[in-house]
N, C-alpha and C positions, 0 to 999 in steps of 0.2 A: 553466369552464376545465378539460379535462384534467388529472387526478394525472398528474400526471409518474408515471417505471416505481417510479424508486427510492422514492414515498413509496407506492408501494401495496402493497409487504412487510411480511410483518411482525414488525416488529421487534420483540415481548410474546413468539416464542421461536428468534429469532436472533441464534445460540453465534459466540466466536471462529471464524473458519472466512475461507473464498477460495471466492467464487463469480460464479456471473460475472451480470453486473448487467442487461447487454440486446448487443444485436450493431445493430449500422448497417455500411447499406454507401451508400462514394462508388462511382460505377460499381459494377464486378464487384472492388470491394475492401472485402473483412467485415473489421470492429474492430472488440471483444471489449470492451467496458468490464465489465474485475472492482473487485469489491468489497472491499476485504481489512478483513477486519477484529479489530483488533486487541482489543476493550475490549467486551463487552455494553449492547448499547441498555439502557435507566435499566436497570441492573443497577449495572452499578459505573459508574463517579465520567469521567470523557471527557478523553481526555491531555490533559497541558499543553502547550500552544501552546509552551516551548520544545524542547523535546525531541517534538514535529513537527516542525518546523524544521528540526532537526535532522536526522530521520529524513526528511525531503524530500529535502534538501540534499543527499547520502550517495546515496540508491536511487536519485532522479536519473541526477545524477553515471556511478552505479553502472550503468548498465540505459545507457544512450547514448552509454557507452564501451567494451562486453562485445561480443567480440566475433559473437554468433548473434546477443543482440538487439537490439544498434544498430538497423538499421535496422526495426525493429518495433513501438519502445518506436516513444508517439504522442504520452502525457502520462504523466506518476506524480504527484502531486499530495491534498493533504487532504483527509477532508469538512469539511463545514465543524461540520457536530453532535460534531466532534474524536474520533469513538469509530473511525476506521479511515482507508483509505488508496483512492484510486482513480485506478488501473491502467490504460491504455487502450493494445491492444495489433496491431498487424497480421494480419489471420488468423482463420478460422471457429475457435476455438480451446474447448475444454474446464479449465476448471479445473485437472484433471492435468496437462494441458499447461503449467502456470507453475510446480509446482511444487517441480523443479528449480533452475528461477534465483530466486524465491521462495530460495527455502536460498542458492545464492550470496549472494546479495543481506544474507539478512538476517547470514550469516556477514563478509560485509564491515563492515555496522555495528558487528557484535560485534565482530573483532579489529580496528576503528581508532583507532590511537596515537591515545591522548590527548594527546598531543604535538606534533603534525601537524596544522593550519588545518582546518579544515571547507571542502571548498570552497567558492568562493565568499560565503565570509563576508571582507566590507567592506563598508565603506560604498558605495563602486561599485559593489560586486556586486547586493550584498542594498539593499533597502529596510526593510529591520527587526534588520541583521549580529546588537545587542548583542544578539539574545532567543534564542535557542543553548544549549542541554546536551545534549550529551554523552552524560554521566552513565543525564540521562531516556531517553534515546530505544536508551539499552543495554538500557535496566528495557525495556521498551516491546517490545525487538523482540527479547529475550530471554522473551517473555511469549508472542511470538506466535509467535515458531517451538517451543517446547516445550508447546502448547498445542493446532497448528495444522500445521506445515509433518515436525515428524516424527514426528507417527502422523499423517496426511490422511485420517477416517473421513469418510462419504457424509457423515452428520449437519450434518460442517463443510467442505463443497461443492457442496451446491444449497439454495438457500431453502427456509423451510420452508413447506411448505403451505398 
C-alpha cells in the first residue's frame, strides 16, 4: 500500500505552522486541506484531549457561521497525533489566504466568555460532552497565535523539504 500524503511529511523538521497538506478535486471544485500544526511533532508534548475538544467545537462553530467562510468550510477537526488540526476549505488556496480567518478564529476562542456554554456541549449534542477544557483551549490557541498567526513567516507556511 502507498503511504498517505500526511505520512510523507518530514515531521522531524516540522515547526508549528499553517501548511497546505493536499488539494483534491471533486469535479471542477478544488478542496484544500490545511495542516494547522499547534505543537512541534515529537519535540513538544501533544495537546490534551479536553483542550483539543473545546477548540474543535468553538472553531468549527465559528467557521460555519462566518459571513465569508461558512460556505467554503468543509471540515475542521483534530489530528490523531494531537499536535494540531485539519481544516478543509473549498477553493484552490495557499496558506497565506487563510491567515486572516485563522486570526479571527483564534480571537474568537481567546475572547470566549468562560461563563458561556461552549456550543454543542450537552449530552444530547456531543458524544463526550464532559471532556472539555476552555482554559486549556485558550492556552493552546494563544501559543499558536503568537508563534504562527502573529508572524506568518515562510518556514511556518510551507512544509520542510
